[in-house]
C-alpha positions as CSV (number, residue, x, y, z in Angstrom):
1,M,29.5,1.9,18.1
2,Y,26.5,0.7,16.7
3,S,25.4,-1.3,13.2
4,F,21.9,-1.2,11.1
5,R,21.2,-4.1,8.6
6,V,17.7,-4.4,6.9
7,P,16.4,-7.8,5.6
8,V,15.7,-7.3,1.8
9,S,13.9,-10.1,-0.8
10,L,16.0,-10.5,-3.8
11,G,14.2,-11.5,-7.3
12,G,15.1,-12.2,-10.9
13,S,17.9,-10.3,-11.4
14,R,20.4,-10.2,-8.5
15,P,24.2,-8.9,-8.4
16,N,26.2,-10.6,-11.1
17,T,28.5,-12.0,-8.4
18,D,29.8,-15.4,-6.1
19,D,30.6,-13.5,-3.2
20,D,28.0,-13.1,-0.7
21,T,29.3,-9.5,0.3
22,L,28.7,-6.1,-2.5
23,L,30.2,-3.7,-0.6
24,L,28.8,0.1,-1.7
25,V,30.4,2.4,0.3
26,E,34.2,2.3,2.6
27,S,35.4,5.5,4.6
28,D,37.2,6.4,7.3
29,E,33.5,6.9,9.2
30,E,31.4,4.6,7.6
31,R,30.6,1.5,5.9
32,I,27.9,-0.1,3.8
33,W,27.0,-3.4,2.3
34,I,24.9,-5.4,1.0
35,Q,25.6,-9.2,2.4
36,A,23.7,-12.7,2.4
37,S,24.5,-16.1,3.4
38,G,26.0,-17.1,-0.1
39,P,27.1,-16.4,-3.7
40,L,24.3,-12.9,-4.3
41,K,23.6,-14.3,-7.6
42,D,22.1,-17.1,-5.6
43,A,20.4,-15.1,-3.0
44,I,16.8,-15.0,-2.6
45,R,17.3,-12.9,1.0
46,A,20.4,-10.7,1.5
47,T,20.8,-7.2,4.0
48,L,21.9,-3.5,3.6
49,R,24.2,-3.0,6.5
50,G,26.1,-0.2,7.4
51,S,28.3,0.2,10.6
52,G,30.8,3.1,11.9
53,Y,27.9,5.0,14.2
54,A,28.5,6.6,17.1
55,T,24.5,6.3,19.1
56,D,22.2,3.7,17.9
57,T,19.8,6.9,17.4
58,A,22.4,7.4,14.5
59,A,22.8,4.3,13.0
60,E,18.7,3.9,12.8
61,A,18.3,7.5,10.7
62,R,20.8,6.8,8.2
63,G,19.6,3.0,7.6
64,T,16.5,4.6,7.1
65,E,17.8,7.3,4.5
66,L,19.9,4.1,3.3
67,C,16.7,2.4,2.6
68,S,15.5,5.0,-0.1
69,T,19.0,5.1,-1.6
70,L,19.0,1.3,-2.3
71,R,15.4,1.7,-3.9
72,L,16.7,4.3,-6.5
73,A,19.6,2.1,-7.2
74,A,17.7,-0.3,-7.6
75,L,16.0,1.0,-10.0
76,R,18.4,2.6,-12.1
77,A,20.5,-0.8,-11.8
78,G,17.5,-3.3,-13.1
79,L,18.1,-5.0,-9.4
80,S,14.9,-7.1,-8.4
81,V,14.6,-5.5,-4.7
82,D,11.8,-5.8,-2.4
83,F,12.0,-4.5,1.8
84,M,9.4,-6.9,2.6
85,E,7.1,-4.2,4.3
86,R,4.0,-5.5,3.5
87,Q,4.1,-9.1,4.3
88,S,4.4,-11.2,7.7
89,F,7.4,-13.1,8.7
90,S,7.8,-16.3,11.1
91,A,8.5,-15.8,14.5
92,L,9.7,-17.8,17.8
93,S,7.4,-17.0,20.8
94,E,9.9,-14.7,23.6
95,H,10.2,-17.6,25.7
96,A,11.0,-19.3,22.5
97,L,13.7,-17.0,21.6
98,A,15.0,-16.2,25.0
99,A,15.4,-20.0,25.8
100,V,17.6,-20.4,22.2
101,N,19.8,-17.6,23.0
102,D,20.6,-19.1,26.9
103,T,22.6,-21.6,24.2
104,V,23.8,-19.6,21.7
105,P,27.8,-17.7,22.4
106,Q,28.0,-14.1,24.0
107,N,28.4,-12.0,20.9
108,V,25.6,-13.8,19.0
109,R,21.7,-13.0,19.3
110,V,18.8,-14.8,18.0
111,I,16.1,-12.0,16.4
112,N,12.8,-12.4,14.9
113,E,13.1,-10.6,11.5
114,H,11.1,-7.9,10.8
115,A,11.2,-5.5,7.6
116,G,12.6,-2.0,8.7
117,V,15.9,-1.0,9.7
118,R,17.2,-2.8,13.3
119,V,20.1,-1.2,15.7
120,H,22.5,-3.3,17.2
121,L,26.0,-3.0,18.6
122,S,28.8,-3.3,16.1
123,E,30.5,-6.4,17.8
124,E,27.0,-7.9,17.9
125,E,26.2,-10.9,15.5
126,L,23.1,-10.9,14.7
127,V,21.0,-14.5,13.4
128,P,16.9,-14.3,12.3
129,F,15.1,-17.3,12.9
130,T,13.4,-18.8,9.9
131,M,11.0,-21.0,8.4
132,S,9.7,-21.6,5.3
133,A,8.2,-24.3,3.0
134,E,7.3,-24.8,-0.9
135,A,3.9,-26.2,-1.5
136,H,2.5,-28.0,-5.1
137,V,-1.3,-28.5,-5.3
138,L,-1.8,-31.6,-7.6
139,S,-5.0,-32.1,-9.6
140,P,-6.1,-35.8,-10.1
141,P,-5.8,-36.3,-14.0
142,T,-9.3,-37.5,-14.2
143,N,-10.5,-34.4,-13.0
144,I,-9.1,-32.3,-15.4
145,M,-10.2,-34.8,-18.1
146,N,-13.3,-34.8,-17.1
147,C,-13.3,-31.0,-17.0
148,F,-11.7,-30.8,-20.0
149,A,-14.7,-33.2,-21.8
150,D,-16.8,-30.2,-20.3
151,A,-15.2,-27.7,-21.7
152,L,-15.0,-28.8,-25.4
153,H,-18.6,-28.6,-25.1
154,E,-19.0,-24.9,-23.0
155,A,-16.0,-22.8,-24.2
156,V,-16.9,-20.2,-26.0
157,P,-13.5,-18.1,-28.4
158,S,-12.9,-14.2,-26.4
159,D,-10.5,-11.9,-26.6
160,R,-11.2,-10.8,-23.4
161,A,-11.3,-14.2,-21.7
162,H,-8.2,-15.1,-22.9
163,L,-6.8,-12.0,-21.5
164,A,-8.5,-12.1,-18.3
165,F,-6.8,-16.1,-18.2
166,D,-3.6,-14.9,-19.0
167,L,-3.8,-12.6,-16.3
168,F,-5.1,-15.1,-13.7
169,S,-2.5,-17.9,-14.6
170,Q,0.2,-14.8,-13.7
171,T,-1.1,-14.7,-10.0
172,S,0.7,-17.7,-9.2
173,R,3.5,-16.6,-9.4
174,A,2.7,-13.2,-8.2
175,Q,5.2,-12.0,-4.9
176,G,3.1,-10.6,-2.2
177,A,-0.6,-9.6,-1.3
178,D,-0.3,-6.4,-3.5
179,A,0.7,-8.1,-6.8
180,L,-1.9,-10.8,-6.5
181,L,-4.8,-8.0,-5.8
182,L,-3.7,-5.9,-8.8
183,T,-3.3,-8.6,-10.9
184,L,-6.1,-10.5,-10.3
185,V,-8.1,-7.0,-10.0
186,S,-6.7,-6.0,-13.6
187,A,-8.2,-10.1,-14.9
188,I,-11.3,-8.7,-14.3
189,E,-11.0,-5.5,-15.5
190,A,-10.0,-7.6,-18.7
191,L,-13.4,-8.2,-18.7
192,V,-14.8,-5.4,-18.8
193,V,-16.6,-3.6,-22.5
194,P,-18.0,-0.1,-20.8
195,A,-21.7,0.7,-21.5
196,K,-23.2,4.3,-22.4
197,V,-25.4,5.8,-19.7
198,S,-28.5,6.6,-20.2
199,N,-29.7,9.0,-23.1
200,S,-31.0,11.9,-20.8
201,E,-27.7,12.0,-19.1
202,Q,-25.7,11.8,-22.6
203,E,-27.4,14.6,-23.7
204,L,-26.9,16.1,-20.4
205,V,-23.3,15.4,-20.6
206,A,-23.0,16.8,-24.4
207,L,-24.4,20.2,-23.3
208,L,-22.2,20.5,-20.3
209,A,-19.4,19.8,-22.7
210,Q,-20.1,22.7,-25.3
211,Q,-20.9,24.9,-21.9
212,V,-17.1,24.2,-20.9
213,E,-15.9,24.8,-25.1
214,K,-17.8,28.6,-25.4
215,S,-16.7,29.3,-21.3
216,D,-14.0,32.2,-20.8
217,V,-13.3,30.7,-17.4
218,V,-10.1,28.8,-18.6
219,Q,-8.4,31.0,-21.2
220,D,-6.0,29.1,-22.8
221,P,-7.5,27.1,-25.9
222,D,-6.0,23.7,-25.8
223,R,-6.7,23.3,-21.7
224,R,-10.2,23.8,-22.7
225,A,-10.7,21.3,-25.3
226,A,-9.1,19.2,-23.0
227,L,-11.5,19.3,-19.9
228,A,-14.5,19.1,-22.6
229,N,-12.9,16.0,-23.8
230,R,-12.9,15.1,-20.3
231,V,-16.1,15.9,-19.8
232,R,-17.3,14.1,-22.5
233,G,-16.4,11.1,-21.3
234,L,-18.8,11.1,-18.9
235,Q,-20.8,10.0,-21.9
236,N,-18.9,6.1,-21.0
237,E,-19.7,4.2,-17.9
238,T,-16.3,4.1,-15.3
239,I,-14.8,0.7,-15.6
240,R,-15.8,-0.2,-12.4
241,A,-19.5,0.2,-12.7
242,G,-18.8,-1.9,-15.7
243,A,-17.4,-4.3,-13.8
244,K,-20.2,-3.7,-11.3
245,R,-22.4,-5.5,-14.1
246,L,-20.7,-8.6,-14.4
247,V,-20.4,-8.7,-11.0
248,R,-24.1,-9.1,-10.7
249,R,-24.1,-12.0,-12.9
250,L,-22.7,-13.9,-9.5
251,E,-25.0,-13.4,-7.4
252,P,-26.4,-14.9,-5.4
253,R,-22.7,-17.0,-4.5
254,E,-21.2,-15.4,-1.7
255,Y,-17.5,-14.9,-1.5
256,G,-16.0,-14.0,2.3
257,G,-19.0,-13.8,3.8
258,M,-20.5,-11.2,1.2
259,K,-22.7,-11.0,-2.1
260,A,-20.5,-10.8,-5.6
261,T,-21.2,-7.2,-5.4
262,K,-20.6,-6.1,-1.5
263,F,-17.2,-8.1,-1.8
264,F,-16.4,-6.8,-5.4
265,D,-17.1,-2.9,-3.9
266,R,-14.3,-4.3,-0.8
267,V,-11.8,-5.6,-3.4
268,Y,-12.0,-2.1,-5.2
269,E,-11.8,0.1,-2.7
270,L,-8.7,-1.6,-1.6
271,R,-7.7,-1.7,-5.2
272,S,-8.1,2.1,-5.4
273,R,-6.4,2.8,-2.2
274,L,-3.4,0.9,-3.0
275,S,-2.9,2.9,-6.7
276,H,-3.7,6.0,-5.2
277,G,-0.9,5.8,-2.2
278,D,-3.0,5.4,1.1
279,A,-1.9,2.2,1.6
280,P,-4.2,-0.2,3.3
281,S,-2.5,-2.5,5.7
282,W,-1.0,-5.8,4.6
283,R,-3.2,-7.7,6.4
284,D,-6.6,-6.2,5.1
285,V,-5.3,-7.0,1.9
286,G,-4.1,-9.9,2.4
287,D,-7.4,-11.0,4.1
288,V,-9.4,-10.9,-0.1
289,G,-6.4,-12.9,-2.0
290,S,-8.1,-16.5,-1.9
291,E,-11.4,-15.5,-1.9
292,L,-10.6,-12.9,-4.8
293,R,-8.6,-15.6,-7.0
294,R,-12.3,-18.0,-6.5
295,F,-13.8,-14.9,-7.5
296,T,-12.2,-13.4,-10.9
297,R,-11.9,-17.2,-11.4
298,D,-15.8,-17.5,-11.8
299,L,-15.8,-14.4,-13.6
300,I,-13.2,-16.2,-16.3
301,D,-15.5,-19.0,-16.7
302,L,-18.9,-17.1,-17.3
303,E,-16.9,-15.1,-19.7
304,F,-15.9,-18.0,-21.3
305,T,-19.5,-20.1,-21.2
306,S,-21.4,-16.7,-22.0
307,P,-19.6,-13.7,-23.4
308,D,-22.3,-12.1,-24.3
309,S,-24.5,-12.1,-21.8
310,A,-23.4,-9.2,-19.9
311,D,-23.4,-6.8,-22.7
312,R,-27.7,-7.8,-21.5
313,I,-28.3,-6.8,-18.3
């Protein structure tokens, strides 16, 4: 018989039980459960498991299906579950893995963990290789004191900068590169005040809106009015265009080896793909993370010290 296991990460909301196992389904044909190495209410990592399958193909298909089931159940139960499909895992080399497995009992196999369904013989116990580290960055007290002294003379109150700063600060607790990128882009967008397009463009947009209102192509008057309002929205520049006006203030600085505007275009492309279901690889997202933090920090700094200058660009 075959079984499957799927690693998951548990966040702020976990099963409230001291048990290490939460049985979800048990029948004559199948057993499905969530298991951790200790009490589930304290667990950071766990696995979704299933057993009772005649073939490895059946086990893999069922495991894949139940990943969707657990996602829906987590939404409804308020559980924080991450299937870790967009992040890397620590790993041993194949040589090291083979050497370790030569020393363990016969029914035990040490594995390099990876996201998704892993099928194994039911009598086989899989032990994932894991490695973790926690880092803290400490800032010298004199540096903080000096920065505060400078800020006393430079900081200008700005609601936009306050909101962007709060979003930026939340990224220190962001779980995963996707959340980091989306939150940092939201911080940048919080700084934007969309400007009007040129007078000639505004006139053209107004003319187009009038034509839509008079058109009989769309019969429903409510839909026709809604469409005309969408056209009128073109009188304001897009958030992306407004953000690029802000970004130009950073040049000639470079980020990730690119001019500030080119770097922002790259970041916004990744953001758009994440937001519209055409997900880039987690490596592409992760590659811009550290530079995007510096980029966002510099933009917020400019907003705190010269909040009106972008309006004159």
